[in-house]
C-alpha positions as CSV (number, residue, x, y, z in Angstrom):
1,C,55.5,26.2,-15.0
2,V,58.8,28.0,-13.8
3,P,61.6,25.7,-13.7
4,T,64.7,28.2,-12.8
5,R,67.6,26.5,-11.5
6,H,69.5,28.2,-8.5
7,E,72.5,29.0,-10.3
8,F,70.5,31.2,-13.2
9,P,70.3,35.0,-11.6
10,E,66.8,35.5,-11.5
11,G,64.6,38.5,-11.2
12,F,60.7,37.5,-10.3
13,P,59.2,36.8,-13.6
14,L,56.1,38.5,-14.6
15,T,54.9,34.8,-15.5
16,L,54.3,34.5,-11.7
17,T,52.2,37.7,-11.5
18,E,50.3,37.0,-14.5
19,A,49.3,33.2,-13.5
20,L,48.4,34.5,-9.9
21,T,46.2,37.0,-11.4
22,A,44.4,34.6,-14.0
23,H,44.1,32.1,-10.8
24,T,46.4,29.7,-12.6
25,P,48.4,27.6,-9.9
26,I,52.1,27.5,-10.7
27,L,54.9,24.9,-10.8
28,A,58.1,26.6,-9.7
29,S,61.3,25.5,-8.7
30,D,62.5,26.5,-5.3
31,H,64.8,29.2,-6.2
32,P,65.7,31.3,-3.4
33,V,64.2,34.6,-5.6
34,F,60.5,32.7,-5.3
35,T,60.9,30.8,-2.0
36,R,61.8,34.4,-0.1
37,V,58.4,35.7,-1.3
38,L,55.7,32.9,-1.8
39,N,54.8,30.0,0.4
40,D,54.2,26.4,-0.9
41,G,50.7,25.5,-1.2
42,E,49.7,29.4,-1.4
43,G,48.6,29.2,-5.2
44,L,51.8,27.4,-5.9
45,K,54.0,24.3,-5.5
46,Y,57.5,24.0,-5.4
47,F,60.0,21.1,-6.8
48,P,63.6,21.1,-6.2
49,A,65.5,22.5,-9.2
50,G,66.8,20.4,-11.7
51,N,64.4,17.7,-10.7
52,A,62.6,16.5,-13.6
53,P,60.7,13.7,-12.0
54,A,59.7,15.9,-9.3
55,L,58.3,18.2,-11.5
56,A,56.4,15.5,-13.6
57,G,55.2,14.1,-10.5
58,L,53.6,17.3,-9.3
59,I,51.7,17.6,-13.1
60,S,50.7,14.3,-12.6
61,R,49.3,14.8,-9.4
62,L,47.6,17.8,-10.4
63,I,46.1,16.4,-13.3
64,E,44.9,13.3,-11.2
65,E,43.6,15.2,-8.3
66,P,41.7,18.2,-9.5
67,T,40.7,19.0,-6.0
68,S,44.2,19.7,-5.4
69,Y,44.3,22.2,-8.4
70,E,41.2,23.7,-7.5
71,L,42.8,24.3,-3.6
72,L,45.9,25.8,-5.2
73,S,43.9,27.9,-7.6
74,R,41.6,29.3,-4.9
75,R,44.6,30.4,-2.8
76,T,46.1,32.2,-5.6
77,T,45.1,35.3,-4.4
78,E,46.9,35.2,-1.3
79,A,50.2,34.9,-3.1
80,F,49.0,37.5,-5.5
81,D,48.4,39.8,-2.3
82,K,51.9,39.4,-1.1
83,L,53.5,40.6,-4.5
84,Q,51.4,44.3,-4.0
85,C,53.2,47.3,-3.0
86,P,51.2,48.8,-0.2
87,I,51.8,52.5,-1.5
88,R,50.4,53.9,-4.7
89,F,52.8,55.9,-7.0
90,H,50.3,59.0,-6.6
91,E,50.8,58.8,-2.4
92,I,54.6,59.1,-3.5
93,V,54.2,62.2,-5.6
94,E,51.7,63.7,-3.1
95,R,54.2,63.1,-0.2
96,W,57.0,64.7,-2.3
97,L,55.3,67.9,-3.5
98,P,55.7,70.8,-1.2
99,R,52.6,71.9,0.5
């Protein structure tokens, strides 16, 4: 669960990457840093920042509906893939070195 509020400056927390890697669904606030990168339903569900009842509702739904949890868990790979850099460090070095 990542309940960041909009007024908090935020990078992209490592917690999100770690959860996706472990195929653990995420409940996150709709902070602009998150919503720019990840889509609701792809391994995570968003709730309005600062809205504790909405967060509680998501938690209850995932507890009461194991199939919803399973579906989110299966889709964590899609979200994780969006976070991956398409170029590896050694490729940058190889391009930079004179031939």
